[in-house]
C-alpha positions, 0 to 999 in steps of 0.5 A: 556156384558162386565164390564163398564169402571170405570172413574174419571171425573175432572173439572179443568182449571189448567193443573197441578191440573188435572195432580195430580188428574189424577195420583192418579186416574190412580194409583187406576185403573181408566180411567180419563176424563178431562174437563172445562165445564160439559155440554161439558164434559158429552157427551164425557164420553163413553157409557160403562163408570161407572163414579165413581167420579166427581171432581170439582176444585172450584178455578175456579168461573165459576162452578155452583155446583147445575147445575153440581149435576143435570146434573151428577145425570141424567145419572150417579146417583151413581157418588160420587161428590167431590169439593175442593177449596181455604179455602178463597172461603167459599161461593163456598165451601158452595154452593157445600155442599148445592148442595149435593156434597158428599165431600167438602173440602179445597184445602190443605185437598184435596191434603193431602188425594188425594192418598187415595181418590179414592177407587179401582174400582170393576172389 
């Protein structure tokens, strides 16, 4: 059996945001999948993939963090869930924390630590 492919899944509607996260993840050896809807994105993940991280940009108000946590936990229970958004969106950030995301932070902090955020996947 071949080792599973390590992935970072990104939910974001802003292409520039996606591009920055993609670069950081790929520089650490991850494959990347981008989507704007969790229900559409999850089935696109290859069956041999190990989803190490799922990153959600909360500047888009359509994301339901509890739903994302539930759907991801079913098929990828060991995935680290990370949410970030503008500091003025305190309610959105709080909902991600309440849903059980592993890390929730303001946008400024996220991009400050982005280069160190993803741990190199185990081969």
